[in-house]
ZAMARGU-4260 file (C-alpha; in steps of 0.2 Angstrom, whole numbers, plus 5000, padded with zeros to 4 digits):
<rodrens>
0) 5002/4914/5118 | 5011/4913/5102 | 5027/4902/5100 | 5042/4908/5091 | 5051/4896/5080
5) 5068/4899/5072 | 5076/4889/5057 | 5094/4886/5055 | 5105/4874/5044 | 5104/4862/5059
10) 5085/4862/5060 | 5071/4870/5069 | 5071/4879/5086 | 5059/4886/5099 | 5064/4903/5105
15) 5062/4906/5123 | 5070/4923/5127 | 5088/4923/5123 | 5089/4904/5122 | 5083/4892/5109
20) 5078/4874/5111 | 5079/4861/5097 | 5063/4854/5090 | 5063/4835/5089 | 5056/4834/5071
25) 5060/4827/5054 | 5052/4841/5046 | 5062/4850/5033 | 5049/4862/5026 | 5038/4875/5034
30) 5023/4864/5030 | 5030/4849/5038 | 5034/4859/5054 | 5016/4866/5055 | 5010/4848/5053
35) 5021/4843/5068 | 5015/4856/5080 | 5016/4843/5094 | 5035/4843/5093 | 5035/4862/5094
40) 5024/4862/5110 | 5035/4848/5118 | 5051/4858/5114 | 5043/4874/5122 | 5040/4865/5139
45) 5054/4853/5139 | 5065/4862/5152 | 5080/4860/5140 | 5093/4874/5145 | 5094/4877/5126
50) 5107/4886/5116 | 5110/4905/5115 | 5100/4913/5101 | 5114/4925/5097 | 5125/4910/5092
55) 5113/4904/5079 | 5112/4909/5061 | 5094/4911/5056 | 5087/4906/5039 | 5070/4911/5032
60) 5057/4901/5042 | 5047/4900/5026 | 5055/4887/5015 | 5055/4887/4996 | 5048/4882/4984
65) 5031/4889/4989 | 5018/4901/4983 | 5022/4919/4988 | 5007/4931/4985 | 5006/4950/4990
70) 4993/4963/4992 | 4995/4980/4983 | 4992/4997/4991 | 4983/4989/5007 | 4987/5003/5020
75) 4978/5020/5020 | 4995/5029/5023 | 5003/5020/5008 | 4988/5024/4997 | 4990/5043/5002
80) 5008/5042/4998 | 5004/5034/4981 | 4992/5047/4976 | 4976/5036/4977 | 4960/5044/4982
85) 4942/5036/4985 | 4940/5018/4985 | 4955/5007/4981 | 4950/4990/4973 | 4959/4975/4981
90) 4973/4969/4971 | 4986/4954/4972 | 5002/4950/4963 | 5014/4935/4964 | 5032/4935/4969
95) 5044/4921/4964 | 5048/4910/4979 | 5066/4911/4974 | 5066/4929/4980 | 5064/4923/4998
100) 5080/4925/5009 | 5085/4925/5027 | 5083/4938/5040 | 5101/4943/5040 | 5106/4940/5022
105) 5111/4955/5011 | 5098/4962/4999 | 5108/4962/4983 | 5104/4976/4970 | 5104/4970/4952
110) 5116/4980/4941 | 5103/4987/4930 | 5092/4994/4945 | 5095/5011/4951 | 5080/5014/4962
115) 5079/5001/4976 | 5065/5002/4988 | 5059/4994/5005 | 5042/4989/5011 | 5040/4981/5028
120) 5025/4969/5027 | 5016/4956/5039 | 5017/4939/5031 | 5003/4926/5034 | 5010/4908/5034
125) 4996/4896/5029 | 4993/4881/5040 | 4980/4872/5029 | 4974/4872/5011 | 4963/4886/5005
130) 4953/4880/4990 | 4946/4891/4977 | 4929/4897/4982 | 4933/4897/5001 | 4925/4911/5011
135) 4935/4915/5027 | 4926/4924/5041 | 4936/4932/5056 | 4932/4917/5067 | 4939/4905/5053
140) 4957/4913/5053 | 4965/4900/5065 | 4959/4886/5053 | 4969/4893/5039 | 4983/4904/5045
145) 4997/4895/5056 | 5008/4909/5060 | 5016/4926/5055 | 5033/4932/5049 | 5041/4949/5045
150) 5044/4951/5027 | 5052/4965/5016 | 5044/4967/4999 | 5060/4974/4991 | 5056/4983/4975
155) 5065/4989/4959 | 5055/5004/4956 | 5063/5008/4939 | 5058/4991/4933 | 5041/4992/4941
160) 5036/5009/4934 | 5043/5007/4916 | 5036/4990/4913 | 5020/4993/4923 | 5021/4976/4932
165) 5026/4969/4948 | 5032/4951/4946 | 5050/4955/4939 | 5052/4971/4949 | 5049/4962/4966
170) 5056/4944/4962 | 5074/4946/4960 | 5084/4934/4972 | 5085/4942/4990 | 5070/4953/4987
175) 5059/4945/5000 | 5069/4944/5017 | 5059/4934/5029 | 5060/4931/5047 | 5069/4929/5059
180) 5054/4921/5069 | 5039/4911/5063 | 5026/4915/5076 | 5015/4900/5077 | 4998/4907/5084
185) 4985/4900/5096 | 4967/4904/5092 | 4966/4917/5105 | 4981/4927/5098 | 4971/4932/5082
190) 4961/4944/5092 | 4977/4954/5094 | 4982/4956/5076 | 4976/4974/5074 | 4988/4979/5088
195) 5003/4973/5078 | 5015/4988/5074 | 5026/4987/5059 | 5042/4997/5060 | 5056/4999/5047
200) 5072/5009/5049 | 5086/5012/5037 | 5103/5016/5045 | 5093/5020/5061 | 5082/5032/5052
205) 5063/5027/5056 | 5054/5027/5039 | 5039/5016/5042 | 5028/5015/5058 | 5010/5010/5058
210) 4999/4997/5066 | 4987/4985/5056 | 4973/4997/5061 | 4979/5007/5045 | 4975/4991/5034
215) 4962/4993/5021 | 4958/4974/5017 | 4961/4964/5033 | 4967/4946/5033 | 4951/4936/5033
220) 4943/4947/5019 | 4960/4946/5009 | 4960/4927/5010 | 4942/4927/5004 | 4946/4938/4989
225) 4961/4929/4985 | 4952/4912/4985 | 4941/4918/4971 | 4955/4913/4959 | 4970/4907/4969
230) 4972/4891/4980 | 4985/4891/4994 | 4993/4877/5003 | 5001/4875/5020 | 5018/4884/5020
235) 5012/4896/5007 | 5015/4915/5011 | 5004/4930/5009 | 5012/4947/5011 | 4998/4959/5017
240) 5004/4976/5011 | 5015/4990/5017 | 5012/5006/5027 | 5017/5023/5020 | 5034/5029/5021
245) 5042/5020/5006 | 5055/5030/4996 | 5043/5030/4981 | 5029/5043/4982 | 5017/5050/4969
250) 5022/5066/4961 | 5011/5082/4964 | 4995/5082/4955 | 5000/5096/4942 | 5016/5086/4938
255) 5006/5070/4936 | 4994/5078/4924 | 5008/5085/4914 | 5017/5068/4913 | 5001/5060/4906
260) 5003/5072/4891 | 5022/5067/4888 | 5028/5053/4877 | 5033/5038/4888 | 5052/5040/4885
265) 5051/5059/4890 | 5040/5056/4905 | 5051/5042/4912 | 5067/5052/4909 | 5059/5067/4919
270) 5052/5056/4933 | 5068/5047/4936 | 5078/5063/4935 | 5068/5069/4950 | 5069/5053/4959
275) 5088/5053/4958 | 5087/5068/4971 | 5077/5057/4983 | 5090/5051/4997 | 5078/5038/5004
280) 5081/5024/4990 | 5093/5010/4996 | 5111/5010/4992 | 5126/4998/4995 | 5131/4999/5014
285) 5114/5003/5020 | 5106/4992/5034 | 5088/4989/5035 | 5080/4985/5052 | 5062/4979/5053
290) 5051/4974/5068 | 5033/4968/5070 | 5026/4966/5087 | 5011/4970/5099 | 5015/4983/5112
295) 5013/4970/5126 | 5025/4958/5118 | 5011/4944/5116 | 5016/4943/5098 | 5034/4948/5093
300) 5041/4942/5077 | 5059/4947/5081 | 5071/4959/5072 | 5076/4958/5054 | 5092/4966/5050
305) 5098/4966/5032 | 5112/4975/5024 | 5111/4981/5006 | 5125/4976/4994 | 5129/4979/4975
310) 5131/4963/4965 | 5150/4964/4964 | 5151/4965/4983 | 5153/4950/4994 | 5134/4950/5000
315) 5141/4944/5017
</rodrens>
């Protein structure tokens, strides 16, 4: 069974139901904690009565700086929403690790961003170096992946679309809420990954709901493809794509064909005028709730609950 670990300003904790037991470790990074798995195991069986989880303020269990890499269009449902047909070539992009924030911290919309979107994603936390040229088979996953986290790949769609790049649009501070739990996996847990169900709601309205069975490029293949050009180290984070249901969706094909013929300034003005009528983009005061778990609870990454704030607001 997986072991859920929580990080607070006071240190690391093993979560046992509604109680949390402190981990006796000097580790101050995710990589350091992963290297001290014995201390985690000892906390889990210590018999300590622990502390109520409800009284703890969770930080991101993935510490920065680290590499944050993400997969683009990696669920069939998201591909349909995005207007893709046929085979979709695997693609990756980087996010700044300064975008990583806690599971209860506010997502702060930059002043120049109008169209703020959400993307619930399963995050793989590396447990060992992945050198360039590594080939990862399914049976090898436990050798490279230590655990899983909930992530939200928050996106400034107006920046993403007009600049045709991802790094800036997905790297503003607070644009990668992570946690609450780091689920450290045992080798037998990996057989249950496809049962994981990703859900995201905004103000109680369910927007995204799919299992990993909808995934196009699964974790072992993704790590192999990524390792063609990118190394990873323990504590690094790979976001594995989002299901359908995001606010942004491709326009109808006739509209898309007409848009290609327009000058860029005219095209984007028309596109964002239509997007302004879309009520699903995020606004100050919204609350995003995300969960990832198997139906039997064997792997349960907890609940991420993040408010949305404007920059002039107190993010707390």
